[in-house]
N, CA, C, O and CB atoms as a CASP TS submission, in Angstrom:
PFRMAT TS
TARGET T0000
AUTHOR 0000-0000-0000
METHOD Language model
MODEL 1
PARENT N/A
ATOM      1  N   VAL     1      41.116  69.088  86.217  1.00  0.00           N
ATOM      2  CA  VAL     1      40.711  70.062  87.247  1.00  0.00           C
ATOM      3  C   VAL     1      40.743  71.473  86.674  1.00  0.00           C
ATOM      4  O   VAL     1      39.829  72.264  86.907  1.00  0.00           O
ATOM      5  CB  VAL     1      41.635  69.968  88.493  1.00  0.00           C
ATOM      6  N   ALA     2      41.794  71.786  85.925  1.00  0.00           N
ATOM      7  CA  ALA     2      41.921  73.137  85.367  1.00  0.00           C
ATOM      8  C   ALA     2      40.750  73.442  84.433  1.00  0.00           C
ATOM      9  O   ALA     2      40.257  74.569  84.378  1.00  0.00           O
ATOM     10  CB  ALA     2      43.262  73.290  84.609  1.00  0.00           C
ATOM     11  N   ILE     3      40.315  72.414  83.701  1.00  0.00           N
ATOM     12  CA  ILE     3      39.199  72.632  82.764  1.00  0.00           C
ATOM     13  C   ILE     3      37.921  72.941  83.545  1.00  0.00           C
ATOM     14  O   ILE     3      37.140  73.808  83.154  1.00  0.00           O
ATOM     15  CB  ILE     3      38.987  71.382  81.847  1.00  0.00           C
ATOM     16  N   LEU     4      37.716  72.221  84.659  1.00  0.00           N
ATOM     17  CA  LEU     4      36.518  72.471  85.465  1.00  0.00           C
ATOM     18  C   LEU     4      36.555  73.879  86.044  1.00  0.00           C
ATOM     19  O   LEU     4      35.543  74.580  86.031  1.00  0.00           O
ATOM     20  CB  LEU     4      36.396  71.430  86.600  1.00  0.00           C
ATOM     21  N   VAL     5      37.709  74.301  86.549  1.00  0.00           N
ATOM     22  CA  VAL     5      37.845  75.648  87.115  1.00  0.00           C
ATOM     23  C   VAL     5      37.608  76.695  86.036  1.00  0.00           C
ATOM     24  O   VAL     5      36.915  77.686  86.267  1.00  0.00           O
ATOM     25  CB  VAL     5      39.242  75.841  87.751  1.00  0.00           C
ATOM     26  N   ALA     6      38.187  76.473  84.852  1.00  0.00           N
ATOM     27  CA  ALA     6      38.015  77.435  83.764  1.00  0.00           C
ATOM     28  C   ALA     6      36.548  77.526  83.366  1.00  0.00           C
ATOM     29  O   ALA     6      36.044  78.614  83.087  1.00  0.00           O
ATOM     30  CB  ALA     6      38.875  77.042  82.547  1.00  0.00           C
ATOM     31  N   THR     7      35.856  76.379  83.339  1.00  0.00           N
ATOM     32  CA  THR     7      34.434  76.385  82.977  1.00  0.00           C
ATOM     33  C   THR     7      33.627  77.146  84.026  1.00  0.00           C
ATOM     34  O   THR     7      32.737  77.925  83.683  1.00  0.00           O
ATOM     35  CB  THR     7      33.899  74.937  82.832  1.00  0.00           C
ATOM     36  N   ASP     8      33.941  76.918  85.316  1.00  0.00           N
ATOM     37  CA  ASP     8      33.237  77.635  86.380  1.00  0.00           C
ATOM     38  C   ASP     8      33.461  79.136  86.258  1.00  0.00           C
ATOM     39  O   ASP     8      32.518  79.917  86.385  1.00  0.00           O
ATOM     40  CB  ASP     8      33.697  77.141  87.760  1.00  0.00           C
ATOM     41  N   VAL     9      34.697  79.542  86.012  1.00  0.00           N
ATOM     42  CA  VAL     9      35.010  80.970  85.887  1.00  0.00           C
ATOM     43  C   VAL     9      34.279  81.571  84.692  1.00  0.00           C
ATOM     44  O   VAL     9      33.734  82.671  84.780  1.00  0.00           O
ATOM     45  CB  VAL     9      36.532  81.185  85.743  1.00  0.00           C
ATOM     46  N   LEU    10      34.268  80.844  83.575  1.00  0.00           N
ATOM     47  CA  LEU    10      33.603  81.356  82.370  1.00  0.00           C
ATOM     48  C   LEU    10      32.103  81.490  82.599  1.00  0.00           C
ATOM     49  O   LEU    10      31.502  82.489  82.203  1.00  0.00           O
ATOM     50  CB  LEU    10      33.872  80.432  81.166  1.00  0.00           C
ATOM     51  N   SER    11      31.493  80.490  83.238  1.00  0.00           N
ATOM     52  CA  SER    11      30.051  80.552  83.472  1.00  0.00           C
ATOM     53  C   SER    11      29.724  81.683  84.442  1.00  0.00           C
ATOM     54  O   SER    11      28.739  82.396  84.251  1.00  0.00           O
ATOM     55  CB  SER    11      29.527  79.205  84.018  1.00  0.00           C
ATOM     56  N   ALA    12      30.538  81.853  85.477  1.00  0.00           N
ATOM     57  CA  ALA    12      30.309  82.936  86.432  1.00  0.00           C
ATOM     58  C   ALA    12      30.476  84.289  85.745  1.00  0.00           C
ATOM     59  O   ALA    12      29.694  85.210  85.983  1.00  0.00           O
ATOM     60  CB  ALA    12      31.276  82.817  87.632  1.00  0.00           C
ATOM     61  N   ALA    13      31.496  84.409  84.892  1.00  0.00           N
ATOM     62  CA  ALA    13      31.717  85.664  84.175  1.00  0.00           C
ATOM     63  C   ALA    13      30.555  85.931  83.226  1.00  0.00           C
ATOM     64  O   ALA    13      30.136  87.077  83.064  1.00  0.00           O
ATOM     65  CB  ALA    13      33.052  85.624  83.398  1.00  0.00           C
ATOM     66  N   GLY    14      30.033  84.876  82.595  1.00  0.00           N
ATOM     67  CA  GLY    14      28.900  85.046  81.680  1.00  0.00           C
ATOM     68  C   GLY    14      27.673  85.544  82.419  1.00  0.00           C
ATOM     69  O   GLY    14      26.988  86.452  81.947  1.00  0.00           O
ATOM     70  N   VAL    15      27.389  84.952  83.584  1.00  0.00           N
ATOM     71  CA  VAL    15      26.229  85.387  84.374  1.00  0.00           C
ATOM     72  C   VAL    15      26.418  86.826  84.831  1.00  0.00           C
ATOM     73  O   VAL    15      25.491  87.632  84.744  1.00  0.00           O
ATOM     74  CB  VAL    15      26.014  84.460  85.595  1.00  0.00           C
ATOM     75  N   GLY    16      27.607  87.155  85.315  1.00  0.00           N
ATOM     76  CA  GLY    16      27.877  88.523  85.755  1.00  0.00           C
ATOM     77  C   GLY    16      27.752  89.510  84.610  1.00  0.00           C
ATOM     78  O   GLY    16      27.237  90.614  84.787  1.00  0.00           O
ATOM     79  N   PHE    17      28.225  89.111  83.427  1.00  0.00           N
ATOM     80  CA  PHE    17      28.142  89.994  82.260  1.00  0.00           C
ATOM     81  C   PHE    17      26.686  90.233  81.879  1.00  0.00           C
ATOM     82  O   PHE    17      26.303  91.360  81.566  1.00  0.00           O
ATOM     83  CB  PHE    17      28.916  89.394  81.065  1.00  0.00           C
ATOM     84  N   ILE    18      25.863  89.168  81.905  1.00  0.00           N
ATOM     85  CA  ILE    18      24.435  89.302  81.567  1.00  0.00           C
ATOM     86  C   ILE    18      23.745  90.207  82.589  1.00  0.00           C
ATOM     87  O   ILE    18      22.939  91.061  82.221  1.00  0.00           O
ATOM     88  CB  ILE    18      23.739  87.904  81.521  1.00  0.00           C
ATOM     89  N   LEU    19      24.063  90.016  83.875  1.00  0.00           N
ATOM     90  CA  LEU    19      23.459  90.859  84.909  1.00  0.00           C
ATOM     91  C   LEU    19      23.893  92.307  84.721  1.00  0.00           C
ATOM     92  O   LEU    19      23.081  93.221  84.867  1.00  0.00           O
ATOM     93  CB  LEU    19      23.847  90.361  86.320  1.00  0.00           C
ATOM     94  N   LEU    20      25.159  92.521  84.399  1.00  0.00           N
ATOM     95  CA  LEU    20      25.665  93.884  84.203  1.00  0.00           C
ATOM     96  C   LEU    20      24.956  94.552  83.032  1.00  0.00           C
ATOM     97  O   LEU    20      24.510  95.694  83.144  1.00  0.00           O
ATOM     98  CB  LEU    20      27.189  93.870  83.965  1.00  0.00           C
ATOM     99  N   ILE    21      24.850  93.838  81.895  1.00  0.00           N
ATOM    100  CA  ILE    21      24.180  94.401  80.720  1.00  0.00           C
ATOM    101  C   ILE    21      22.717  94.692  81.043  1.00  0.00           C
ATOM    102  O   ILE    21      22.193  95.741  80.665  1.00  0.00           O
ATOM    103  CB  ILE    21      24.285  93.437  79.511  1.00  0.00           C
ATOM    104  N   GLY    22      22.051  93.763  81.744  1.00  0.00           N
ATOM    105  CA  GLY    22      20.645  93.974  82.105  1.00  0.00           C
ATOM    106  C   GLY    22      20.488  95.183  83.016  1.00  0.00           C
ATOM    107  O   GLY    22      19.572  95.983  82.831  1.00  0.00           O
ATOM    108  N   GLY    23      21.370  95.322  83.994  1.00  0.00           N
ATOM    109  CA  GLY    23      21.281  96.458  84.903  1.00  0.00           C
ATOM    110  C   GLY    23      21.516  97.772  84.180  1.00  0.00           C
ATOM    111  O   GLY    23      20.807  98.749  84.423  1.00  0.00           O
ATOM    112  N   VAL    24      22.502  97.809  83.295  1.00  0.00           N
ATOM    113  CA  VAL    24      22.785  99.037  82.542  1.00  0.00           C
ATOM    114  C   VAL    24      21.609  99.380  81.631  1.00  0.00           C
ATOM    115  O   VAL    24      21.221 100.543  81.524  1.00  0.00           O
ATOM    116  CB  VAL    24      24.082  98.882  81.709  1.00  0.00           C
ATOM    117  N   THR    25      21.043  98.366  80.976  1.00  0.00           N
ATOM    118  CA  THR    25      19.912  98.613  80.071  1.00  0.00           C
ATOM    119  C   THR    25      18.714  99.155  80.840  1.00  0.00           C
ATOM    120  O   THR    25      18.084 100.121  80.410  1.00  0.00           O
ATOM    121  CB  THR    25      19.520  97.321  79.325  1.00  0.00           C
ATOM    122  N   MET    26      18.395  98.530  81.990  1.00  0.00           N
ATOM    123  CA  MET    26      17.257  99.001  82.788  1.00  0.00           C
ATOM    124  C   MET    26      17.534 100.396  83.330  1.00  0.00           C
ATOM    125  O   MET    26      16.634 101.234  83.371  1.00  0.00           O
ATOM    126  CB  MET    26      16.961  98.025  83.949  1.00  0.00           C
ATOM    127  N   GLY    27      18.775 100.654  83.749  1.00  0.00           N
ATOM    128  CA  GLY    27      19.126 101.976  84.254  1.00  0.00           C
ATOM    129  C   GLY    27      18.986 103.039  83.173  1.00  0.00           C
ATOM    130  O   GLY    27      18.474 104.128  83.431  1.00  0.00           O
ATOM    131  N   LEU    28      19.439 102.726  81.964  1.00  0.00           N
ATOM    132  CA  LEU    28      19.323 103.686  80.860  1.00  0.00           C
ATOM    133  C   LEU    28      17.858 103.929  80.518  1.00  0.00           C
ATOM    134  O   LEU    28      17.463 105.066  80.264  1.00  0.00           O
ATOM    135  CB  LEU    28      20.084 103.181  79.615  1.00  0.00           C
ATOM    136  N   ALA    29      17.048 102.871  80.509  1.00  0.00           N
ATOM    137  CA  ALA    29      15.625 103.022  80.197  1.00  0.00           C
ATOM    138  C   ALA    29      14.952 103.890  81.262  1.00  0.00           C
ATOM    139  O   ALA    29      14.153 104.766  80.933  1.00  0.00           O
ATOM    140  CB  ALA    29      14.929 101.634  80.104  1.00  0.00           C
ATOM    141  N   HIS    30      15.272 103.650  82.538  1.00  0.00           N
ATOM    142  CA  HIS    30      14.687 104.442  83.617  1.00  0.00           C
ATOM    143  C   HIS    30      15.131 105.898  83.509  1.00  0.00           C
ATOM    144  O   HIS    30      14.324 106.807  83.704  1.00  0.00           O
ATOM    145  CB  HIS    30      15.079 103.863  84.991  1.00  0.00           C
ATOM    146  N   TRP    31      16.407 106.128  83.200  1.00  0.00           N
ATOM    147  CA  TRP    31      16.932 107.489  83.103  1.00  0.00           C
ATOM    148  C   TRP    31      16.299 108.226  81.932  1.00  0.00           C
ATOM    149  O   TRP    31      15.961 109.403  82.054  1.00  0.00           O
ATOM    150  CB  TRP    31      18.462 107.470  82.953  1.00  0.00           C
ATOM    151  N   SER    32      16.131 107.544  80.791  1.00  0.00           N
ATOM    152  CA  SER    32      15.536 108.195  79.618  1.00  0.00           C
ATOM    153  C   SER    32      14.065 108.504  79.891  1.00  0.00           C
ATOM    154  O   SER    32      13.550 109.518  79.421  1.00  0.00           O
ATOM    155  CB  SER    32      15.678 107.298  78.353  1.00  0.00           C
ATOM    156  N   ASP    33      13.385 107.638  80.647  1.00  0.00           N
ATOM    157  CA  ASP    33      11.991 107.918  81.004  1.00  0.00           C
ATOM    158  C   ASP    33      11.913 109.193  81.843  1.00  0.00           C
ATOM    159  O   ASP    33      11.071 110.054  81.585  1.00  0.00           O
ATOM    160  CB  ASP    33      11.370 106.722  81.777  1.00  0.00           C
ATOM    161  N   ARG    34      12.778 109.319  82.836  1.00  0.00           N
ATOM    162  CA  ARG    34      12.779 110.518  83.680  1.00  0.00           C
ATOM    163  C   ARG    34      13.177 111.740  82.863  1.00  0.00           C
ATOM    164  O   ARG    34      12.695 112.843  83.122  1.00  0.00           O
ATOM    165  CB  ARG    34      13.736 110.342  84.878  1.00  0.00           C
ATOM    166  N   TRP    35      14.053 111.554  81.880  1.00  0.00           N
ATOM    167  CA  TRP    35      14.526 112.681  81.084  1.00  0.00           C
ATOM    168  C   TRP    35      13.402 113.218  80.202  1.00  0.00           C
ATOM    169  O   TRP    35      13.291 114.430  80.011  1.00  0.00           O
ATOM    170  CB  TRP    35      15.731 112.265  80.222  1.00  0.00           C
ATOM    171  N   ARG    36      12.565 112.322  79.660  1.00  0.00           N
ATOM    172  CA  ARG    36      11.493 112.745  78.759  1.00  0.00           C
ATOM    173  C   ARG    36      10.385 113.474  79.508  1.00  0.00           C
ATOM    174  O   ARG    36       9.891 114.499  79.038  1.00  0.00           O
ATOM    175  CB  ARG    36      10.916 111.542  78.023  1.00  0.00           C
ATOM    176  N   THR    37       9.987 112.953  80.679  1.00  0.00           N
ATOM    177  CA  THR    37       8.873 113.564  81.407  1.00  0.00           C
ATOM    178  C   THR    37       9.380 114.754  82.213  1.00  0.00           C
ATOM    179  O   THR    37      10.361 114.622  82.944  1.00  0.00           O
ATOM    180  CB  THR    37       8.185 112.529  82.338  1.00  0.00           C
ATOM    181  N   PRO    38       8.745 115.892  82.100  1.00  0.00           N
ATOM    182  CA  PRO    38       9.186 117.095  82.831  1.00  0.00           C
ATOM    183  C   PRO    38       8.966 116.957  84.331  1.00  0.00           C
ATOM    184  O   PRO    38       9.281 117.875  85.088  1.00  0.00           O
ATOM    185  CB  PRO    38       8.445 118.332  82.316  1.00  0.00           C
TER
END
């Protein structure tokens, strides 16, 4: 049971981490676009 719970937590953390990185990357790209254009 502990292994299943640990796997679920790891997979959820992995998905959250990917979403976080994607959101930060898109946010930085959007911010740099606004910064370049007057």
